[in-house]
C-alpha positions as a Markdown table, in Angstrom:
| # | Residue | x | y | z |
|---|---|---|---|---|
| 1 | Met | 99.0 | 46.3 | 174.3 |
| 2 | Ser | 99.1 | 49.3 | 172.0 |
| 3 | Ala | 98.7 | 48.8 | 168.3 |
| 4 | His | 101.5 | 51.3 | 167.8 |
| 5 | Tyr | 105.1 | 51.2 | 168.8 |
| 6 | Asp | 105.1 | 54.8 | 170.0 |
| 7 | Ala | 103.5 | 58.2 | 169.4 |
| 8 | Leu | 105.8 | 58.8 | 166.4 |
| 9 | Glu | 103.9 | 56.2 | 164.5 |
| 10 | Thr | 100.6 | 58.2 | 164.9 |
| 11 | Arg | 101.9 | 61.6 | 163.7 |
| 12 | Ser | 100.2 | 63.2 | 160.7 |
| 13 | Pro | 102.1 | 63.1 | 157.4 |
| 14 | Ala | 102.8 | 66.8 | 157.8 |
| 15 | Glu | 104.3 | 66.4 | 161.3 |
| 16 | Arg | 106.4 | 63.4 | 160.2 |
| 17 | Glu | 107.8 | 65.4 | 157.2 |
| 18 | Ala | 108.5 | 68.4 | 159.3 |
| 19 | Ala | 110.5 | 66.3 | 161.8 |
| 20 | Leu | 112.4 | 64.5 | 159.1 |
| 21 | Leu | 113.3 | 67.7 | 157.3 |
| 22 | Ala | 114.3 | 69.4 | 160.6 |
| 23 | Ala | 116.7 | 66.4 | 161.2 |
| 24 | Leu | 118.1 | 66.4 | 157.7 |
| 25 | Pro | 120.8 | 69.1 | 158.0 |
| 26 | Gln | 122.3 | 67.3 | 161.0 |
| 27 | Gln | 122.3 | 64.0 | 159.2 |
| 28 | Val | 124.0 | 65.5 | 156.2 |
| 29 | Ala | 126.6 | 67.2 | 158.4 |
| 30 | His | 127.2 | 63.9 | 160.2 |
| 31 | Ala | 127.8 | 62.1 | 156.9 |
| 32 | Gln | 130.2 | 64.8 | 155.8 |
| 33 | Lys | 132.2 | 64.7 | 159.0 |
| 34 | Asn | 132.3 | 61.0 | 159.7 |
| 35 | Ser | 132.2 | 59.2 | 156.3 |
| 36 | Pro | 135.1 | 59.8 | 153.9 |
| 37 | Ala | 133.0 | 58.6 | 150.9 |
| 38 | Phe | 130.1 | 60.9 | 151.7 |
| 39 | Ala | 132.5 | 63.8 | 152.6 |
| 40 | Ala | 133.8 | 63.5 | 149.0 |
| 41 | Ser | 130.4 | 63.2 | 147.3 |
| 42 | Leu | 128.9 | 66.0 | 149.5 |
| 43 | Ala | 131.9 | 68.3 | 149.2 |
| 44 | Gly | 130.8 | 71.9 | 148.8 |
| 45 | Ile | 127.3 | 71.3 | 150.1 |
| 46 | Asp | 126.2 | 73.5 | 153.0 |
| 47 | Ala | 124.5 | 70.9 | 155.3 |
| 48 | Lys | 122.5 | 73.6 | 157.0 |
| 49 | Ser | 120.8 | 74.4 | 153.6 |
| 50 | Val | 119.5 | 70.9 | 153.1 |
| 51 | Ser | 116.2 | 71.4 | 154.9 |
| 52 | Thr | 113.6 | 71.1 | 152.1 |
| 53 | Arg | 112.6 | 68.5 | 149.6 |
| 54 | Ala | 113.9 | 70.7 | 146.8 |
| 55 | Ala | 117.3 | 70.9 | 148.5 |
| 56 | Leu | 117.3 | 67.1 | 149.2 |
| 57 | Ala | 116.6 | 66.5 | 145.5 |
| 58 | Lys | 119.7 | 68.5 | 144.5 |
| 59 | Leu | 122.1 | 66.3 | 146.5 |
| 60 | Pro | 124.2 | 64.0 | 144.3 |
| 61 | Val | 123.0 | 60.5 | 143.7 |
| 62 | Ile | 125.6 | 57.7 | 144.2 |
| 63 | Arg | 124.9 | 54.9 | 141.8 |
| 64 | Lys | 125.1 | 51.3 | 142.7 |
| 65 | Tyr | 128.1 | 50.7 | 140.4 |
| 66 | Glu | 129.9 | 53.6 | 142.2 |
| 67 | Leu | 129.3 | 52.0 | 145.6 |
| 68 | Leu | 130.6 | 48.7 | 144.3 |
| 69 | Ala | 133.7 | 50.3 | 142.7 |
| 70 | Gln | 134.6 | 52.2 | 145.9 |
| 71 | Gln | 134.0 | 49.1 | 148.0 |
| 72 | Gln | 136.2 | 47.0 | 145.8 |
| 73 | Ala | 139.0 | 49.6 | 145.6 |
| 74 | Gln | 139.1 | 49.8 | 149.4 |
| 75 | Arg | 138.3 | 46.2 | 150.2 |
| 76 | Ala | 141.7 | 45.5 | 152.0 |
| 77 | Ser | 141.4 | 48.4 | 154.4 |
| 78 | Asn | 137.7 | 49.3 | 154.6 |
| 79 | Val | 135.0 | 46.8 | 153.8 |
| 80 | Phe | 132.4 | 49.5 | 153.5 |
| 81 | Gly | 134.4 | 51.6 | 151.0 |
| 82 | Gly | 134.4 | 54.7 | 153.3 |
| 83 | Phe | 130.6 | 54.9 | 153.4 |
| 84 | Ser | 130.3 | 53.8 | 157.1 |
| 85 | Ala | 130.0 | 56.8 | 159.4 |
| 86 | Ile | 130.8 | 54.9 | 162.6 |
| 87 | Gly | 133.6 | 52.5 | 161.5 |
| 88 | Phe | 134.5 | 49.2 | 163.1 |
| 89 | Gly | 134.9 | 48.4 | 166.8 |
| 90 | Lys | 132.8 | 49.2 | 169.8 |
| 91 | Ala | 130.4 | 51.4 | 167.8 |
| 92 | Met | 129.7 | 48.5 | 165.4 |
| 93 | Pro | 130.2 | 45.3 | 167.3 |
| 94 | Arg | 128.0 | 43.3 | 164.9 |
| 95 | Val | 127.2 | 43.5 | 161.2 |
| 96 | Phe | 124.2 | 42.1 | 159.4 |
| 97 | Ala | 124.8 | 42.0 | 155.7 |
| 98 | Met | 123.0 | 40.4 | 152.8 |
| 99 | Glu | 125.0 | 38.4 | 150.2 |
| 100 | Val | 123.9 | 38.8 | 146.6 |
| 101 | Ser | 122.7 | 35.3 | 146.7 |
| 102 | Gly | 120.3 | 36.3 | 149.6 |
| 103 | Gly | 122.2 | 34.7 | 152.4 |
| 104 | Thr | 122.8 | 36.6 | 155.6 |
| 105 | Phe | 125.9 | 37.1 | 157.7 |
| 106 | Glu | 123.8 | 37.1 | 160.9 |
| 107 | Gly | 125.5 | 38.4 | 163.9 |
| 108 | Ser | 128.9 | 38.5 | 162.4 |
| 109 | Thr | 131.5 | 40.6 | 164.1 |
| 110 | Ser | 132.9 | 43.4 | 162.0 |
| 111 | Glu | 136.2 | 41.5 | 161.9 |
| 112 | Gln | 134.5 | 38.3 | 160.7 |
| 113 | Leu | 132.8 | 40.3 | 158.0 |
| 114 | Ala | 136.0 | 41.9 | 156.9 |
| 115 | Ile | 137.7 | 38.6 | 156.7 |
| 116 | Thr | 134.8 | 37.1 | 154.8 |
| 117 | Val | 134.6 | 40.0 | 152.3 |
| 118 | Ser | 138.3 | 40.0 | 151.8 |
| 119 | Ala | 138.4 | 36.3 | 151.1 |
| 120 | Asn | 135.4 | 36.2 | 148.8 |
| 121 | Gln | 136.6 | 37.5 | 145.4 |
| 122 | Asn | 133.1 | 37.4 | 144.0 |
| 123 | Trp | 131.3 | 39.4 | 146.8 |
| 124 | Gly | 129.1 | 42.0 | 145.3 |
| 125 | Asn | 129.4 | 40.8 | 141.7 |
């Protein structure tokens, strides 16, 4: 058995960085197109231009309190506060989420998680 999962693990740091930076514009574009929250925070950003560390460093940082505020504001209709780029349903049949206390919703369906989060008034506090 190999000591490495695949050849990607044995790339040089330069090769790894080049691959990550090459994929970055598509990742930013995907977030802008498929996530309402990221579309708002990345408004006005040309995804194609985000291909260097310097360009990445200029992207807005979303603070933890902002994530929580957005999630709480949309709790009834969108458990993830608009940050999920795939939504619920077939694309996300299971959700694994950590509670603040450290417990895990292991293997919960997205519907079960939505019910749990909606019912738990202290979630995320």
